[in-house]
Each structure stands twice: as structure tokens, then as C-alpha cells.
ZAMI-723628 format. One record per residue (C-alpha): residue number from 1; residue in three letters; x, y, z. Coordinates in Angstrom, 1 decimal. Layout:
REM residues N
(pt NUM; "Ala"; (X; Y; Z))
...
***
This chain:
REM residues 107
(pt 1; "Met"; (-149.4; 12.9; -55.4))
(pt 2; "Asp"; (-151.7; 13.9; -52.5))
(pt 3; "Thr"; (-151.6; 17.7; -52.2))
(pt 4; "Glu"; (-152.8; 17.5; -48.6))
(pt 5; "Ala"; (-149.8; 15.3; -47.8))
(pt 6; "Val"; (-147.5; 17.9; -49.5))
(pt 7; "Arg"; (-149.3; 20.7; -47.5))
(pt 8; "Ser"; (-148.8; 18.7; -44.3))
(pt 9; "Phe"; (-145.1; 18.2; -45.0))
(pt 10; "Val"; (-144.6; 21.9; -45.6))
(pt 11; "Arg"; (-146.3; 23.0; -42.4))
(pt 12; "Ala"; (-144.5; 20.3; -40.4))
(pt 13; "Ala"; (-141.2; 21.5; -41.9))
(pt 14; "Glu"; (-142.0; 25.1; -41.0))
(pt 15; "Phe"; (-143.0; 24.4; -37.5))
(pt 16; "Gly"; (-140.5; 21.6; -36.8))
(pt 17; "Gln"; (-143.3; 19.7; -35.0))
(pt 18; "Leu"; (-146.1; 17.5; -36.3))
(pt 19; "Gln"; (-148.5; 18.6; -33.5))
(pt 20; "His"; (-148.3; 22.3; -34.4))
(pt 21; "Ala"; (-148.9; 21.4; -38.1))
(pt 22; "Ala"; (-151.8; 19.2; -37.1))
(pt 23; "Asp"; (-153.3; 22.0; -35.0))
(pt 24; "Glu"; (-153.1; 24.5; -37.9))
(pt 25; "Leu"; (-154.5; 22.1; -40.5))
(pt 26; "Gly"; (-157.3; 20.9; -38.2))
(pt 27; "Val"; (-156.3; 17.2; -38.2))
(pt 28; "Thr"; (-154.7; 14.9; -35.6))
(pt 29; "Gln"; (-151.0; 14.5; -35.2))
(pt 30; "Gln"; (-151.4; 10.9; -36.3))
(pt 31; "Gly"; (-153.1; 12.1; -39.5))
(pt 32; "Ile"; (-150.1; 14.4; -40.3))
(pt 33; "Ser"; (-147.7; 11.5; -39.5))
(pt 34; "Lys"; (-149.6; 9.2; -41.9))
(pt 35; "Arg"; (-149.8; 11.8; -44.6))
(pt 36; "Val"; (-146.0; 12.4; -44.4))
(pt 37; "Ala"; (-145.3; 8.7; -44.2))
(pt 38; "Ala"; (-147.4; 8.1; -47.4))
(pt 39; "Leu"; (-145.5; 10.9; -49.1))
(pt 40; "Glu"; (-142.2; 9.5; -48.1))
(pt 41; "Arg"; (-143.3; 6.1; -49.5))
(pt 42; "Glu"; (-144.3; 7.6; -52.7))
(pt 43; "Leu"; (-141.1; 9.5; -53.1))
(pt 44; "Ala"; (-139.0; 6.6; -51.8))
(pt 45; "Val"; (-137.0; 8.9; -49.5))
(pt 46; "Arg"; (-137.1; 10.0; -45.9))
(pt 47; "Leu"; (-138.1; 13.7; -45.6))
(pt 48; "Phe"; (-137.8; 14.0; -41.8))
(pt 49; "Ala"; (-135.6; 12.7; -39.1))
(pt 50; "Arg"; (-137.7; 12.3; -35.9))
(pt 51; "Thr"; (-136.2; 13.8; -32.8))
(pt 52; "Ala"; (-137.3; 14.1; -29.2))
(pt 53; "Arg"; (-138.1; 17.8; -29.9))
(pt 54; "Gly"; (-140.0; 17.2; -33.1))
(pt 55; "Val"; (-138.8; 16.7; -36.7))
(pt 56; "Glu"; (-135.9; 17.9; -38.7))
(pt 57; "Leu"; (-135.5; 17.9; -42.4))
(pt 58; "Thr"; (-133.2; 15.3; -44.0))
(pt 59; "Leu"; (-131.1; 16.4; -47.0))
(pt 60; "Asp"; (-133.9; 15.0; -49.2))
(pt 61; "Gly"; (-136.5; 16.9; -47.2))
(pt 62; "Gln"; (-134.4; 20.1; -47.7))
(pt 63; "Ala"; (-134.3; 19.5; -51.4))
(pt 64; "Phe"; (-138.0; 18.8; -51.7))
(pt 65; "Leu"; (-139.2; 21.7; -49.5))
(pt 66; "Pro"; (-139.0; 24.6; -52.0))
(pt 67; "His"; (-140.8; 22.5; -54.6))
(pt 68; "Ala"; (-143.4; 21.5; -52.1))
(pt 69; "Arg"; (-144.0; 25.1; -51.3))
(pt 70; "Ser"; (-144.5; 25.8; -55.0))
(pt 71; "Ile"; (-147.0; 23.0; -55.3))
(pt 72; "Val"; (-149.0; 24.2; -52.3))
(pt 73; "Ala"; (-149.0; 27.8; -53.7))
(pt 74; "Ala"; (-150.1; 26.6; -57.1))
(pt 75; "Val"; (-153.0; 24.5; -55.6))
(pt 76; "Asp"; (-154.1; 27.5; -53.6))
(pt 77; "Arg"; (-154.1; 29.7; -56.7))
(pt 78; "Ala"; (-156.0; 27.1; -58.7))
(pt 79; "Val"; (-158.7; 26.8; -56.1))
(pt 80; "Thr"; (-159.0; 30.6; -55.7))
(pt 81; "Ala"; (-159.4; 30.9; -59.5))
(pt 82; "Val"; (-162.6; 28.9; -59.6))
(pt 83; "Arg"; (-164.2; 30.1; -56.3))
(pt 84; "Pro"; (-167.4; 32.1; -56.8))
(pt 85; "Gly"; (-166.7; 35.8; -56.5))
(pt 86; "Ser"; (-163.0; 35.5; -57.4))
(pt 87; "Arg"; (-163.4; 36.6; -61.1))
(pt 88; "Ala"; (-163.9; 40.1; -62.3))
(pt 89; "Leu"; (-167.4; 41.2; -62.9))
(pt 90; "Arg"; (-168.2; 41.8; -66.6))
(pt 91; "Ile"; (-171.2; 43.8; -67.8))
(pt 92; "Asp"; (-171.9; 44.2; -71.5))
(pt 93; "Val"; (-173.7; 47.4; -72.5))
(pt 94; "Leu"; (-175.4; 46.9; -75.9))
(pt 95; "Gly"; (-177.5; 50.1; -76.0))
(pt 96; "Leu"; (-177.5; 53.5; -74.6))
(pt 97; "Arg"; (-181.3; 54.0; -74.2))
(pt 98; "Ser"; (-181.3; 54.1; -70.4))
(pt 99; "Ala"; (-179.4; 56.3; -67.9))
(pt 100; "Gln"; (-177.9; 53.2; -66.3))
(pt 101; "Ala"; (-176.6; 52.0; -69.6))
(pt 102; "Val"; (-174.9; 55.3; -70.3))
(pt 103; "Val"; (-173.3; 55.4; -66.8))
(pt 104; "Leu"; (-172.1; 51.8; -67.2))
(pt 105; "His"; (-170.8; 52.5; -70.7))
(pt 106; "Asp"; (-168.8; 55.5; -69.4))
(pt 107; "Tyr"; (-167.5; 53.6; -66.5))
***
């Protein structure tokens, strides 16, 4: 499952318009529409009903939305976990012969 398609679905569902989701995600409205259509094909359900004012969730879309939000949150956490600078700094102090080592050891 394409996680960017899931992210596109979530943002479109929250905004109720593909254009606003596209603006936020930095892609075209057509790109969002294609991603959502591919997701709908993969799931074999319609997630949105298109209206003159934008999009509305179908019953299947409403059922999928909380799970989709969890997927997006999990992907964001996974990416953050491996980004440089996101892990705690670890310093091993093996000896106490220098003032810096004593300070680090006490810290």
C-alpha cells in the first residue's frame, strides 16, 4: 500500500477538497486524485463521493479514515526514528583522568 496515497486520502478527508490537500502536500490536484483512485482500486471500495463542493467520505471511507490516520502517524514516527539527530547522544566515559571526563561522568 502506497503510504503517500494514504496520506493524500487523510488530508483530502480532513479538508473535504482535493485542491486544499494538494496545496498542503505540494502536489497537483490531479496527483491527489490519482493517488486516491489507486488506493480505492487497491482496497476495492470507494472512499469518497465527489460533489460540486469537493469530496465527502463514503461509509467505507469513514471506516478506513481512523486506520489511515494511524498508518500516517506510524510512518511519520518511523521516519523520525532514523533521521540524524533524532536519537539521544550517548557518551561513554571510561576513565577519570581528565577534568572533562569527571564532569561527563558526574553528569
